[in-house]
DSSP file (Angstrom, degrees, kcal/mol; ACC not computed):
  #  RESIDUE AA STRUCTURE BP1 BP2  ACC     N-H-->O    O-->H-N    N-H-->O    O-->H-N    TCO  KAPPA ALPHA  PHI   PSI    X-CA   Y-CA   Z-CA
    1    1 A M              0   0    0      0, 0.0     2,-0.3     0, 0.0     3,-0.0   0.000 360.0 360.0 360.0 134.8  105.7   88.9  111.1
    2    2 A K    >>  -     0   0    0      1,-0.1     3,-1.7   117,-0.0     4,-0.6  -0.727 360.0-118.9-101.9 154.0  108.9   87.7  109.4
    3    3 A I  H >> S+     0   0    0     -2,-0.3     4,-2.7     1,-0.3     3,-1.2   0.835 114.5  61.9 -61.2 -32.3  109.2   87.1  105.7
    4    4 A S  H 34 S+     0   0    0      1,-0.3    -1,-0.3     2,-0.2   142,-0.1   0.652  96.4  60.7 -70.4 -13.1  110.0   83.4  106.4
    5    5 A D  H <4 S+     0   0    0     -3,-1.7    -1,-0.3     1,-0.1    -2,-0.2   0.703 114.5  35.2 -77.0 -21.1  106.5   83.2  108.0
    6    6 A V  H << S+     0   0    0     -3,-1.2     2,-0.5    -4,-0.6    -2,-0.2   0.843 115.7  49.9-101.1 -44.7  105.1   84.1  104.6
    7    7 A I     <  -     0   0    0     -4,-2.7    -1,-0.2    69,-0.1     5,-0.1  -0.877  66.9-166.1-106.8 127.8  107.4   82.5  102.0
    8    8 A Q    >   -     0   0    0     -2,-0.5     3,-1.7    69,-0.2    71,-0.2  -0.805  30.2-118.4-110.8 151.9  108.3   78.8  102.3
    9    9 A P  G >  S+     0   0    0      0, 0.0     3,-1.1     0, 0.0    -1,-0.1   0.861 112.6  55.7 -57.1 -37.7  111.1   76.9  100.4
   10   10 A Q  G 3  S+     0   0    0      1,-0.3    -3,-0.0     3,-0.0    68,-0.0   0.563 104.3  55.2 -75.2  -6.8  108.6   74.6   98.7
   11   11 A T  G <  S+     0   0    0     -3,-1.7    68,-2.6     2,-0.0     2,-0.5  -0.084  81.7 105.3-117.6  35.2  106.7   77.5   97.2
   12   12 A V  E <   -a   79   0A   0     -3,-1.1     2,-0.5    66,-0.2    68,-0.2  -0.966  52.2-160.7-114.0 128.4  109.6   79.3   95.5
   13   13 A V  E     -a   80   0A   0     66,-3.1    68,-1.9    -2,-0.5     2,-0.4  -0.944   6.0-154.5-114.8 121.2  109.8   79.0   91.7
   14   14 A Y  E    S-     0   0A   0     -2,-0.5   124,-0.1     1,-0.2    68,-0.1  -0.785  70.3  -1.0 -96.3 132.2  113.1   79.7   90.0
   15   15 A D  E    S-     0   0A   0     -2,-0.4     2,-0.3    66,-0.4    67,-0.2   0.888  75.9-172.8  64.5  44.8  113.3   80.9   86.4
   16   16 A L  E     -a   82   0A   0     65,-2.2    67,-3.0    -3,-0.4     2,-0.6  -0.555  11.3-147.4 -72.7 129.2  109.6   81.0   85.5
   17   17 A A        +     0   0    0     -2,-0.3    -1,-0.0    65,-0.2    65,-0.0  -0.880  29.1 155.5-104.8 123.9  109.1   81.7   81.8
   18   18 A A        -     0   0    0     -2,-0.6    66,-0.1    66,-0.3     6,-0.1  -0.977  31.1-156.8-145.6 131.4  105.9   83.6   80.8
   19   19 A P  S    S+     0   0    0      0, 0.0     2,-0.3     0, 0.0     3,-0.1   0.635  77.8  15.4 -83.3 -13.3  105.5   85.6   77.6
   20   20 A S  S  > S-     0   0    0      1,-0.1     4,-2.3    66,-0.1     5,-0.2  -0.962  77.3-105.1-153.4 166.2  102.7   87.8   78.9
   21   21 A K  H  > S+     0   0    0     -2,-0.3     4,-2.6    66,-0.3     5,-0.2   0.921 119.8  51.3 -60.4 -45.5  100.9   89.0   82.1
   22   22 A A  H  > S+     0   0    0      1,-0.2     4,-2.0     2,-0.2    -1,-0.2   0.903 111.5  46.8 -61.4 -42.0   97.9   86.8   81.3
   23   23 A E  H  > S+     0   0    0      2,-0.2     4,-2.6     1,-0.2    -1,-0.2   0.877 110.1  53.5 -69.2 -36.7  100.1   83.7   80.8
   24   24 A L  H  X S+     0   0    0     -4,-2.3     4,-2.8     2,-0.2     5,-0.2   0.938 108.7  49.3 -61.0 -46.0  102.0   84.5   84.0
   25   25 A I  H  X S+     0   0    0     -4,-2.6     4,-2.4     1,-0.2    -2,-0.2   0.903 111.4  50.2 -59.7 -41.2   98.7   84.6   85.9
   26   26 A R  H  X S+     0   0    0     -4,-2.0     4,-2.2     2,-0.2    -2,-0.2   0.920 111.7  47.1 -63.8 -43.4   97.7   81.3   84.4
   27   27 A L  H  X S+     0   0    0     -4,-2.6     4,-2.5     2,-0.2    -2,-0.2   0.896 112.1  49.7 -66.0 -40.5  101.1   79.7   85.3
   28   28 A L  H  X S+     0   0    0     -4,-2.8     4,-2.7     1,-0.2    -1,-0.2   0.917 111.2  49.7 -62.6 -42.5  100.8   81.0   88.9
   29   29 A A  H  X S+     0   0    0     -4,-2.4     4,-2.7    -5,-0.2    -2,-0.2   0.891 110.1  51.2 -62.7 -40.0   97.3   79.7   89.1
   30   30 A K  H  X S+     0   0    0     -4,-2.2     4,-1.5     2,-0.2    -2,-0.2   0.935 112.6  45.0 -63.2 -47.2   98.4   76.3   87.9
   31   31 A E  H  X S+     0   0    0     -4,-2.5     4,-1.2     1,-0.2    -2,-0.2   0.920 115.8  47.0 -62.2 -44.7  101.3   76.1   90.4
   32   32 A A  H  X S+     0   0    0     -4,-2.7     4,-2.4     1,-0.2     5,-0.3   0.892 105.5  59.4 -66.0 -39.9   99.0   77.3   93.2
   33   33 A A  H  X>S+     0   0    0     -4,-2.7     4,-1.4     1,-0.2     5,-0.7   0.882 103.7  52.1 -58.4 -40.0   96.2   74.9   92.3
   34   34 A R  H  <5S+     0   0    0     -4,-1.5    -1,-0.2     1,-0.2    -2,-0.2   0.893 114.0  43.3 -61.3 -40.2   98.5   71.9   92.8
   35   35 A A  H  <5S+     0   0    0     -4,-1.2    -2,-0.2    -3,-0.2    -1,-0.2   0.829 123.4  32.6 -78.6 -33.2   99.5   73.1   96.3
   36   36 A V  H  <5S-     0   0    0     -4,-2.4    37,-0.2     2,-0.1    -1,-0.2   0.417  98.6-124.9-109.1   1.4   96.1   74.1   97.6
   37   37 A S  T  <5 +     0   0    0     -4,-1.4     2,-0.3    -5,-0.3    -3,-0.2   0.874  67.3 125.3  56.4  42.2   93.9   71.5   95.8
   38   38 A L  S   <S-     0   0    0     -5,-0.7    -1,-0.2    -6,-0.2     2,-0.2  -0.810  70.8 -76.4-120.4 167.3   91.6   74.1   94.3
   39   39 A S     >  -     0   0    0     -2,-0.3     4,-2.2     1,-0.1     5,-0.2  -0.409  27.8-143.4 -67.0 131.1   90.6   74.7   90.6
   40   40 A E  H  > S+     0   0    0      1,-0.2     4,-2.9     2,-0.2     5,-0.2   0.907 103.9  52.7 -57.1 -42.5   93.3   76.3   88.5
   41   41 A K  H  > S+     0   0    0      1,-0.2     4,-2.8     2,-0.2    -1,-0.2   0.888 107.3  50.7 -63.7 -40.1   90.5   78.2   86.7
   42   42 A A  H  > S+     0   0    0      2,-0.2     4,-2.2     1,-0.2    -1,-0.2   0.913 113.5  45.2 -64.3 -42.0   89.0   79.5   89.9
   43   43 A I  H  X S+     0   0    0     -4,-2.2     4,-2.5     2,-0.2    -2,-0.2   0.938 114.1  48.7 -66.4 -46.7   92.4   80.8   91.0
   44   44 A Q  H  X S+     0   0    0     -4,-2.9     4,-2.7     1,-0.2     5,-0.2   0.922 111.7  49.7 -59.5 -45.0   93.1   82.3   87.6
   45   45 A H  H  X S+     0   0    0     -4,-2.8     4,-2.5     1,-0.2    -1,-0.2   0.921 111.3  48.7 -61.1 -44.6   89.7   84.0   87.5
   46   46 A A  H  X S+     0   0    0     -4,-2.2     4,-1.9     1,-0.2    -1,-0.2   0.903 113.2  47.5 -63.0 -41.5   90.1   85.4   91.0
   47   47 A L  H  X S+     0   0    0     -4,-2.5     4,-2.2     2,-0.2    -2,-0.2   0.915 113.1  47.3 -67.1 -42.8   93.6   86.8   90.2
   48   48 A M  H  X S+     0   0    0     -4,-2.7     4,-1.8     2,-0.2    -2,-0.2   0.885 109.4  54.2 -66.6 -37.6   92.4   88.3   86.9
   49   49 A A  H  X S+     0   0    0     -4,-2.5     4,-0.7    -5,-0.2    -1,-0.2   0.905 109.6  48.3 -61.8 -40.1   89.4   89.9   88.5
   50   50 A R  H >X S+     0   0    0     -4,-1.9     3,-1.0     1,-0.2     4,-0.6   0.906 108.8  53.2 -66.2 -40.9   91.8   91.5   91.1
   51   51 A E  H >< S+     0   0    0     -4,-2.2     3,-0.8     1,-0.3    -1,-0.2   0.826 100.6  61.8 -63.8 -31.3   94.0   92.8   88.3
   52   52 A E  H 3< S+     0   0    0     -4,-1.8    -1,-0.3     1,-0.2    -2,-0.2   0.770  98.3  57.3 -66.1 -24.5   91.0   94.4   86.6
   53   53 A L  H << S-     0   0    0     -3,-1.0    -1,-0.2    -4,-0.7     2,-0.2   0.741 134.6 -48.5 -74.7 -22.9   90.6   96.6   89.7
   54   54 A G  S << S-     0   0    0     -3,-0.8    -1,-0.3    -4,-0.6    -2,-0.1  -0.620  71.2 -75.3 155.7 144.5   94.2   97.8   89.2
   55   55 A S        -     0   0    0     34,-0.3    34,-0.1    -2,-0.2    36,-0.1  -0.256  24.5-148.9 -61.6 142.5   97.6   96.3   88.5
   56   56 A T        +     0   0    0     32,-0.2     8,-2.6    34,-0.1     2,-0.8   0.208  63.1 120.2 -93.9  13.3   99.3   94.6   91.4
   57   57 A G  E     -B   63   0A   0     31,-0.4    34,-1.9     6,-0.3     6,-0.3  -0.720  44.4-172.6 -76.7 110.7  102.6   95.7   89.9
   58   58 A I  E     -     0   0A   0      4,-1.5     5,-0.2    -2,-0.8    -1,-0.1   0.453  41.4-100.6 -91.2  -0.7  104.1   97.8   92.7
   59   59 A G  E >  S+B   62   0A   0      3,-1.0     3,-1.2    35,-0.2    -1,-0.3  -0.279  94.4  73.6 106.1 166.8  107.1   99.1   90.8
   60   60 A Q  T 3  S-     0   0    0      1,-0.3     3,-0.1    -2,-0.1    -2,-0.0   0.738 127.0 -59.3  59.2  27.4  110.8   98.4   90.6
   61   61 A G  T 3  S+     0   0    0     33,-0.3    36,-2.5     1,-0.3    37,-2.2   0.694 108.6 124.5  80.9  18.9  110.1   95.2   88.7
   62   62 A I  E <   -Bc  59  98A   0     -3,-1.2    -4,-1.5    34,-0.2    -3,-1.0  -0.920  36.8-174.4-120.0 137.9  107.9   93.7   91.4
   63   63 A A  E     -Bc  57  99A   0     35,-2.3    37,-2.2    -2,-0.4    -6,-0.3  -0.986  10.9-168.3-128.9 142.7  104.4   92.4   91.4
   64   64 A L        -     0   0    0     -8,-2.6    37,-0.2    -2,-0.4    -7,-0.1  -0.574  14.9-173.3-125.1  66.5  102.2   91.1   94.3
   65   65 A P        +     0   0    0      0, 0.0    37,-2.2     0, 0.0     2,-0.3  -0.376  15.2 167.3 -62.6 139.3   99.2   89.5   92.7
   66   66 A H  E     +d  102   0A   0     35,-0.2     2,-0.3   -19,-0.2    37,-0.2  -0.991  13.0 169.7-153.3 155.8   96.6   88.5   95.3
   67   67 A A  E     -d  103   0A   0     35,-1.6    37,-2.6    -2,-0.3     2,-0.3  -0.984  32.3-114.0-163.1 156.2   93.0   87.3   95.6
   68   68 A R  E     -d  104   0A   0     -2,-0.3     2,-0.4    35,-0.2    38,-0.1  -0.769  34.2-165.6 -93.3 143.3   90.5   85.9   98.0
   69   69 A L  E >   -d  105   0A   0     35,-2.7    37,-2.0    -2,-0.3     3,-1.1  -0.993  19.4-129.5-137.2 131.4   89.2   82.4   97.3
   70   70 A A  T 3  S+     0   0    0     -2,-0.4     3,-0.1     1,-0.2    34,-0.0  -0.527  96.8  25.9 -68.8 140.7   86.3   80.4   98.6
   71   71 A G  T 3  S+     0   0    0      1,-0.3     2,-0.5    -2,-0.2    -1,-0.2   0.381  83.7 133.0  87.0  -4.6   87.4   77.0   99.8
   72   72 A L    <   -     0   0    0     -3,-1.1    -1,-0.3     1,-0.2    34,-0.1  -0.706  43.0-159.0 -82.2 125.3   90.9   78.0  100.7
   73   73 A A        -     0   0    0     -2,-0.5    -1,-0.2   -37,-0.2    -2,-0.1   0.865  68.4  -5.3 -75.0 -37.6   91.8   76.6  104.1
   74   74 A K  S    S-     0   0    0    -38,-0.1    -1,-0.2    30,-0.0    29,-0.1  -0.967  91.0 -70.7-151.9 162.8   94.7   79.0  104.9
   75   75 A P        -     0   0    0      0, 0.0     2,-0.4     0, 0.0    29,-0.2  -0.218  47.4-161.0 -57.8 148.1   96.7   81.7  103.2
   76   76 A F  E     - E   0 103A   0     27,-2.4    27,-3.1     2,-0.0     2,-0.3  -0.997   7.4-170.7-134.4 136.3   99.1   80.6  100.5
   77   77 A T  E     - E   0 102A   0     -2,-0.4     2,-0.4    25,-0.2   -69,-0.2  -0.943   6.8-173.3-125.7 151.4  102.1   82.3   98.9
   78   78 A L  E     - E   0 101A   0     23,-1.8    23,-3.3    -2,-0.3     2,-0.4  -0.970   9.9-160.4-141.3 124.2  104.3   81.5   95.9
   79   79 A A  E     +aE  12 100A   0    -68,-2.6   -66,-3.1    -2,-0.4     2,-0.3  -0.886  16.4 175.0-109.2 137.6  107.4   83.5   95.2
   80   80 A A  E     -aE  13  99A   0     19,-3.3    19,-2.8    -2,-0.4     2,-0.5  -0.988  27.9-150.8-142.6 148.6  109.0   83.5   91.7
   81   81 A R  E     - E   0  98A   0    -68,-1.9   -65,-2.2    -2,-0.3   -66,-0.4  -0.987  31.3-131.4-113.1 130.8  111.7   85.1   89.7
   82   82 A L  E     -a   16   0A   0     15,-2.7   -65,-0.2    -2,-0.5   -67,-0.1  -0.498   8.6-130.8 -82.4 149.1  110.9   85.3   86.0
   83   83 A R  E    S+     0   0A   0    -67,-3.0   -66,-0.2     1,-0.2    -1,-0.1   0.885  96.8   9.6 -62.0 -39.3  113.3   84.2   83.4
   84   84 A A  E    S-     0   0A   0    -68,-0.5   -66,-0.3   -66,-0.1    -1,-0.2  -0.997  90.3-102.7-142.2 141.4  112.8   87.5   81.6
   85   85 A P  E     -     0   0A   0      0, 0.0     2,-0.3     0, 0.0    12,-0.2  -0.256  40.3-167.3 -60.5 149.5  111.0   90.6   82.7
   86   86 A L  E     - E   0  96A   0     10,-2.0    10,-3.0     8,-0.1   -66,-0.1  -0.981  29.4 -91.0-140.6 154.4  107.5   91.2   81.2
   87   87 A G        +     0   0    0     -2,-0.3   -66,-0.3     8,-0.2     7,-0.1  -0.379  43.0 164.8 -62.7 135.6  105.0   94.0   81.0
   88   88 A F        -     0   0    0      6,-0.2   -31,-0.4    -2,-0.1   -32,-0.2   0.209  56.8-107.8-138.1  11.7  102.6   94.0   84.0
   89   89 A D        -     0   0    0      1,-0.1   -34,-0.3     4,-0.1   -32,-0.2   0.860  57.0-177.7  57.9  36.6  101.0   97.5   83.8
   90   90 A S    >   -     0   0    0      4,-0.2     3,-1.0     1,-0.1   -32,-0.2  -0.178  40.3-108.2 -65.1 159.1  103.0   98.4   86.9
   91   91 A I  T 3  S+     0   0    0    -34,-1.9    -1,-0.1     1,-0.3   -33,-0.1   0.786 121.2  37.1 -61.8 -27.6  102.7  101.8   88.5
   92   92 A D  T 3  S-     0   0    0      2,-0.2    -1,-0.3   -35,-0.1   -34,-0.1   0.421 109.1-119.4-104.0   0.9  106.1  102.8   87.3
   93   93 A G    <   +     0   0    0     -3,-1.0    -4,-0.1     1,-0.3    -2,-0.1   0.444  65.8 140.8  78.8  -1.1  105.9  101.1   83.9
   94   94 A V        -     0   0    0      1,-0.1   -33,-0.3    -6,-0.1    -1,-0.3  -0.598  59.1-109.8 -77.5 131.4  109.0   98.9   84.7
   95   95 A P        -     0   0    0      0, 0.0     2,-0.3     0, 0.0    -8,-0.2  -0.266  36.3-115.7 -59.1 148.6  108.6   95.3   83.5
   96   96 A V  E     + E   0  86A   0    -10,-3.0   -10,-2.0     1,-0.1   -34,-0.2  -0.674  45.7 153.9 -92.6 137.2  108.2   92.7   86.3
   97   97 A D  E     +     0   0A   0    -36,-2.5   -15,-2.7    -2,-0.3     2,-0.5   0.368  65.8  64.3-134.6  -5.4  110.7   89.9   87.1
   98   98 A I  E     +cE  62  81A   0    -37,-2.2   -35,-2.3   -17,-0.2     2,-0.4  -0.988  63.5 176.4-121.9 125.0  110.0   89.4   90.8
   99   99 A V  E     -cE  63  80A   0    -19,-2.8   -19,-3.3    -2,-0.5     2,-0.5  -0.991  16.8-174.5-133.7 132.0  106.5   88.1   91.7
  100  100 A V  E     - E   0  79A   0    -37,-2.2     2,-0.3    -2,-0.4   -21,-0.2  -0.962  15.7-157.2-125.6 115.2  105.0   87.0   95.0
  101  101 A L  E     - E   0  78A   0    -23,-3.3   -23,-1.8    -2,-0.5     2,-0.4  -0.708   7.6-169.5 -88.9 136.6  101.5   85.5   94.7
  102  102 A L  E     -dE  66  77A   0    -37,-2.2   -35,-1.6    -2,-0.3     2,-0.4  -0.982   4.3-171.1-130.8 122.1   99.2   85.6   97.8
  103  103 A L  E     -dE  67  76A   0    -27,-3.1   -27,-2.4    -2,-0.4   -35,-0.2  -0.935   9.7-166.0-110.5 135.5   96.0   83.7   98.0
  104  104 A I  E     -d   68   0A   0    -37,-2.6   -35,-2.7    -2,-0.4   -32,-0.1  -0.948  27.8-106.6-124.6 136.9   93.7   84.4  101.0
  105  105 A P  E >   -d   69   0A   0      0, 0.0     3,-1.8     0, 0.0   -35,-0.2  -0.370  32.3-124.1 -58.2 140.9   90.7   82.5  102.3
  106  106 A D  T 3  S+     0   0    0    -37,-2.0   -36,-0.1     1,-0.3   -38,-0.1   0.764 109.8  48.8 -62.7 -24.5   87.5   84.4  101.4
  107  107 A R  T 3  S+     0   0    0    -38,-0.3    -1,-0.3     0, 0.0     2,-0.1   0.401  84.6 116.0 -96.1   3.0   86.4   84.5  105.1
  108  108 A A    <   -     0   0    0     -3,-1.8    -4,-0.0     1,-0.1   -34,-0.0  -0.399  61.6-133.6 -68.6 148.0   89.7   85.7  106.4
  109  109 A G        -     0   0    0     -2,-0.1     3,-0.3     1,-0.1    -1,-0.1   0.557  55.1 -57.9 -71.7-131.5   89.8   89.1  108.0
  110  110 A E  S >> S+     0   0    0      1,-0.2     3,-1.6     2,-0.1     4,-0.6   0.134  97.2 114.6-105.0  19.2   92.4   91.6  107.2
  111  111 A S  H >>  +     0   0    0      1,-0.3     4,-1.4     2,-0.2     3,-0.6   0.791  68.3  67.2 -60.9 -27.0   95.4   89.4  108.2
  112  112 A H  H 3> S+     0   0    0     -3,-0.3     4,-3.0     1,-0.2    -1,-0.3   0.771  88.1  66.5 -66.2 -23.3   96.5   89.3  104.5
  113  113 A V  H <> S+     0   0    0     -3,-1.6     4,-2.5     1,-0.2    -1,-0.2   0.913 100.8  48.8 -63.0 -40.9   97.3   93.0  104.7
  114  114 A D  H <X S+     0   0    0     -4,-0.6     4,-2.4    -3,-0.6    -1,-0.2   0.893 111.5  50.1 -63.2 -39.4  100.1   92.2  107.2
  115  115 A M  H  X S+     0   0    0     -4,-1.4     4,-2.3     2,-0.2    -2,-0.2   0.934 111.9  46.3 -66.0 -45.6  101.4   89.6  104.8
  116  116 A L  H  X S+     0   0    0     -4,-3.0     4,-2.9     1,-0.2     5,-0.2   0.913 113.3  50.1 -61.3 -42.5  101.3   91.9  101.9
  117  117 A A  H  X S+     0   0    0     -4,-2.5     4,-2.7    -5,-0.2    -2,-0.2   0.899 109.3  51.8 -63.2 -40.6  103.0   94.6  103.9
  118  118 A C  H  X S+     0   0    0     -4,-2.4     4,-2.1     2,-0.2    -2,-0.2   0.930 113.3  43.6 -61.9 -46.4  105.7   92.1  105.1
  119  119 A V  H  X S+     0   0    0     -4,-2.3     4,-2.6     2,-0.2    -2,-0.2   0.933 114.6  49.3 -65.1 -46.9  106.5   91.1  101.5
  120  120 A A  H  X S+     0   0    0     -4,-2.9     4,-1.0     1,-0.2    -2,-0.2   0.910 110.9  50.1 -61.0 -42.6  106.5   94.6  100.2
  121  121 A K  H >X S+     0   0    0     -4,-2.7     3,-0.6    -5,-0.2     4,-0.5   0.932 112.0  47.9 -60.9 -46.1  108.8   95.8  103.0
  122  122 A Q  H >< S+     0   0    0     -4,-2.1     3,-1.1     1,-0.2     6,-0.2   0.918 112.3  48.7 -60.7 -44.7  111.2   93.0  102.3
  123  123 A L  H 3< S+     0   0    0     -4,-2.6    -1,-0.2     1,-0.3    -2,-0.2   0.585  94.3  73.3 -79.2  -9.1  111.2   93.6   98.5
  124  124 A R  H << S+     0   0    0     -4,-1.0     2,-0.3    -3,-0.6    -1,-0.3   0.750  75.6 100.4 -69.6 -22.7  111.8   97.3   98.9
  125  125 A S    <X  -     0   0    0     -3,-1.1     4,-2.6    -4,-0.5     5,-0.2  -0.494  66.8-152.7 -67.9 122.5  115.4   96.5   99.9
  126  126 A K  H  > S+     0   0    0     -2,-0.3     4,-2.5     1,-0.2     5,-0.2   0.832  97.8  56.7 -63.0 -31.9  117.7   97.0   97.0
  127  127 A T  H  > S+     0   0    0      2,-0.2     4,-2.2     1,-0.2    -1,-0.2   0.926 108.7  44.8 -65.1 -45.4  120.0   94.3   98.5
  128  128 A V  H  > S+     0   0    0     -6,-0.2     4,-2.8     2,-0.2     5,-0.2   0.929 112.5  51.7 -64.6 -45.4  117.1   91.8   98.5
  129  129 A Q  H  X S+     0   0    0     -4,-2.6     4,-2.5     1,-0.2    -2,-0.2   0.933 111.3  47.4 -56.3 -46.7  116.1   92.7   95.0
  130  130 A A  H  X S+     0   0    0     -4,-2.5     4,-1.5     1,-0.2    -1,-0.2   0.898 112.4  49.5 -63.3 -40.4  119.7   92.3   93.8
  131  131 A A  H  X S+     0   0    0     -4,-2.2     4,-0.9     2,-0.2    -1,-0.2   0.902 111.2  48.9 -66.5 -41.0  120.0   88.9   95.5
  132  132 A V  H >< S+     0   0    0     -4,-2.8     3,-0.7    12,-0.2    -2,-0.2   0.931 112.9  48.1 -62.2 -45.2  116.7   87.7   94.1
  133  133 A R  H 3< S+     0   0    0     -4,-2.5    -1,-0.2    -5,-0.2    -2,-0.2   0.753 115.8  43.3 -70.7 -23.5  117.8   88.7   90.6
  134  134 A S  H 3< S+     0   0    0     -4,-1.5    -1,-0.2    -5,-0.2    -2,-0.2   0.466  81.0 126.2-101.8  -1.4  121.2   87.1   90.8
  135  135 A A    <<  -     0   0    0     -4,-0.9     3,-0.1    -3,-0.7    -3,-0.0  -0.276  45.5-158.7 -57.7 141.3  120.2   83.8   92.5
  136  136 A R        +     0   0    0      1,-0.1     2,-0.3  -122,-0.0    -1,-0.1   0.471  67.6   6.4-104.6  -4.7  121.4   80.8   90.5
  137  137 A D  S  > S-     0   0    0      1,-0.1     4,-2.3     0, 0.0     5,-0.1  -0.960  86.5 -85.0-162.8 177.4  119.0   78.2   91.7
  138  138 A G  H  > S+     0   0    0     -2,-0.3     4,-2.6     1,-0.2     5,-0.2   0.851 122.2  53.1 -62.1 -37.2  115.9   77.7   93.9
  139  139 A S  H  > S+     0   0    0      2,-0.2     4,-2.3     1,-0.2    -1,-0.2   0.934 111.7  44.6 -65.2 -46.4  117.8   77.4   97.1
  140  140 A Q  H  > S+     0   0    0      2,-0.2     4,-2.4     1,-0.2    -2,-0.2   0.879 112.0  54.6 -63.2 -37.1  119.6   80.7   96.5
  141  141 A L  H  X S+     0   0    0     -4,-2.3     4,-2.6     2,-0.2    -2,-0.2   0.929 108.1  47.7 -64.2 -45.1  116.3   82.2   95.5
  142  142 A Y  H  X S+     0   0    0     -4,-2.6     4,-2.0     1,-0.2    -2,-0.2   0.933 112.5  50.3 -59.9 -45.4  114.6   81.2   98.7
  143  143 A G  H  < S+     0   0    0     -4,-2.3     4,-0.5     1,-0.2    -2,-0.2   0.876 110.6  49.7 -59.7 -38.3  117.6   82.6  100.7
  144  144 A A  H >< S+     0   0    0     -4,-2.4     3,-0.8     1,-0.2   -12,-0.2   0.922 110.7  48.8 -67.5 -44.4  117.4   85.8   98.8
  145  145 A F  H 3< S+     0   0    0     -4,-2.6    -2,-0.2     1,-0.2    -1,-0.2   0.848 120.3  37.4 -63.0 -32.9  113.7   86.3   99.4
  146  146 A T  T 3< S+     0   0    0     -4,-2.0    -1,-0.2    -5,-0.2  -142,-0.2   0.277  83.6 134.6-107.1  11.0  114.0   85.6  103.1
  147  147 A A    <   -     0   0    0     -3,-0.8     2,-0.9    -4,-0.5  -144,-0.1  -0.273  64.7-112.0 -61.0 144.2  117.4   87.3  103.8
  148  148 A D        +     0   0    0      1,-0.2    -1,-0.1  -145,-0.0    -2,-0.1  -0.695  38.5 176.7 -78.2 109.0  117.5   89.4  106.9
  149  149 A C        -     0   0    0     -2,-0.9    -1,-0.2     1,-0.3   -22,-0.1   0.277  36.3-126.4-100.9  11.2  117.8   92.9  105.5
  150  150 A G        -     0   0    0      2,-0.0    -1,-0.3     0, 0.0     2,-0.0  -0.138  56.2 -16.9  75.8-174.7  117.7   94.8  108.8
  151  151 A P              0   0    0      0, 0.0    -3,-0.0     0, 0.0     0, 0.0  -0.310 360.0 360.0 -66.4 146.6  115.4   97.6  109.7
  152  152 A A              0   0    0    -27,-0.0    -2,-0.0    -2,-0.0     0, 0.0   0.459 360.0 360.0 -82.1 360.0  113.6   99.4  106.9
């Protein structure tokens, strides 16, 4: 699986402003609801329920919020760079500024694990992180998220 199989140009959000983790989750749910024609509240509830199990902040300023949703036809991703880093209860305590949301159909098997692994592998690259953080518009941001960073 390639990162461009997971992140699409139309689902990249540049310079997203959120003052808190809860508000970020709400904004992500709002953006996702438009794209997948599901309730914003249902998406927000599923994401918050997942966060209650443990933060999806994986460290180095990166978060991978994800949840299973009834009624979702196929997996959906949304990648964002935040305008300013915010506390996310990450494993290393570093505020988050790079976020990739993954929504999975509730009846999907474990295919989302491959998608999460693909995103996490891509974002472990310091080169990719730097490119995401220095992107000046949505097009550059998409290019940064999907850059070929070579073998891990």
